[in-house]
N, C-alpha and C positions, 0 to 999 in steps of 0.2 A: 457341697460335699467336700470333706477334707481329703487332701491328698495324703496317701500313706505309702511308705515304701519299706516298712519293717524297721525295727529298732534294735539297738544294742541291748543285750540282756541287762536287766536291771529291775528296779522296783516297778510294780504294776500300777502304783498310784502316781501317774505322771499327769500333770495339768497341761492341757493343750492351751497355749497362750494365744488368745484371740484379740487382745487389746494393745499389743505392742505396736509402737510407731517409731520411725526414725525421727529423732528429736533435734539433733544439732550436728552441723557439719564442721569439720576441721580440715583446712587446706592451706598450703603455702601460697596459693594463687587465688585472687579474688574471682568469684563467680565461676569456679572450675567444675562445680557439681551442684546438683539441686535435689531437693526432696519434693516429691509431687504426690498426687493421688491421696491427699489427706494424710500424709505421713507414711504411706504404705510402700512407696518406691523411692529408691536412691539411685541416681544415675549421673554419669559423666556428661559435662557440657564441653569442657576443654581437656584435651588429652595432654600427655607428657608431664603430668603431676599426680602424685598420690593424693587421694582424698579419702577421708573417713567420716563415719557417722556413728553416733551412739544412740541407743534406744532410750525411750522414755521411762520404761519400768526399771525398778530395782529388785534384785533377787537376793534373799538371804537364807531362806529355809525352803524345804520341799524339793520337788522335782518338776521342772518346767520344760516343755518342748516347744521350740520356736521353729516354724517352717518358713523357708525362704526359697524363692525361685530365682535362679541365675538365668536371665534372659540371654545375655551374651557377655563375653569378656572373661576376665580373671579377677577374682575377689578373695579377700580374706574374711572368714566368718569365725567369730569367737566371742570372748568376753574380756572385760577388764574391770578393775576396781573403780567404782563410781567416784571415789574420793581422791584418786591419784590423777593429777592433771594430764590431759592429753597433749603430747608434744611430739614432733617428729624427731627421729634420730639423725645422725650425720648424713645418712643417705636419703633423708626426707621421707622415710617410711614411718608410719605411725604404729604398725604392728610390731616393729622391732624395738619397742620400749618396755620397760619394766611394768609388770602387772598384766601384760597381755598374753592370753592363752587362746589357741585356736588353730585353724587350718586354712591354707590357700586352697582354692578349688582345684588346682592342678596337683595337690598332694603334699606340699611342704607343711610341716607342723611346727608351731612356735610354742615354747614353754617359757613363761616369764620374759617374753620379748626376744628369746634366743631361738634360732633355728635348731630343730631337734630331729632332723632327718625327714624322709618321705615315707609315710605309712599308707597313703592312699594313692592309687594309680588310675587316674582318669585322663585320657589324652585330650578330650574336648568335653568340657562340662556345660557347654551352652545348652540351655533348656533343662538343666538338671534341677531337681528339687532337693534341698538340703534340710535335714532334720537335725537341729542342734538341741541337745538335751542337757540342761543344767541340773546336776544332782548335788544341790547345795549342802545337804546334810552329810554327804560323803566326800565333799570337796573334789568333785570330779565332773568332767564334761564328756559327752559322747556325741559323735557325729555319724550320720548316715547320708551319703551322697548317692542319689538315685538317678540313673539315666537308663542305659541299656541293661546295666546290672547295678548292684548296690555295693558300695565300698563303705567300710565301717572302721572306726577307731575310737579310742578313749584317751583322755589325759587326766592325770592327777593334778589338782590345783593346790599350790602351796599357799596357805592362808596368811603366811607372814608376808609374802610378796604381793598377794592379791586379796587383801581383806574385803570382807563384806561391807556394803552391798555390792553385788556385781551388776553390770549392765551389758546389754547386747552391744557388740562392737564389730563393725564391718569396715573394710578398707577396699577401695577400688584401685586396681593396678593402673599404671600410667597409660596403658593402651586403651583404657576405658572399659566400662561395664555398666550393667543395669541389673539391680536386685529389687525384688518385691517380696513383701511379707505375704504369705498365703495362709 
């Protein structure tokens, strides 16, 4: 049974993505994170370093909803252009680089790798289900984070900075986290 926590208003024809998997890890430290459960779970092994993973699928047209459970910790959930190399910025964060769009589970929003304020307010997202919807034809992302209540937000994606195809992009904070595709 699929978990559902409501969606941001948008097209009714949204494909529920069921074949996404975490595909590749990027980290400044060896063996700091791992992908387990046949690509369904991404988790910290060593703390004090940022780790990120990209999804296997590419997205260019249509509307696609990806559901992720945050078991514990703090994480960034969003997208980036598949064709732009994944590299850390000066702070060794991967979400702070061009072509990255999305949200930290504690509320910070990033647009083209730049902090864009806090639009979501969840003090503790442990156990939350995150619905990330890619509206490719409209160059837009929406998110719903569901725990005790639902928090929602949307981002316009600049296709000059983040050309298609897009891929799922997640980053685990230095304190550690565990994410699973559901």
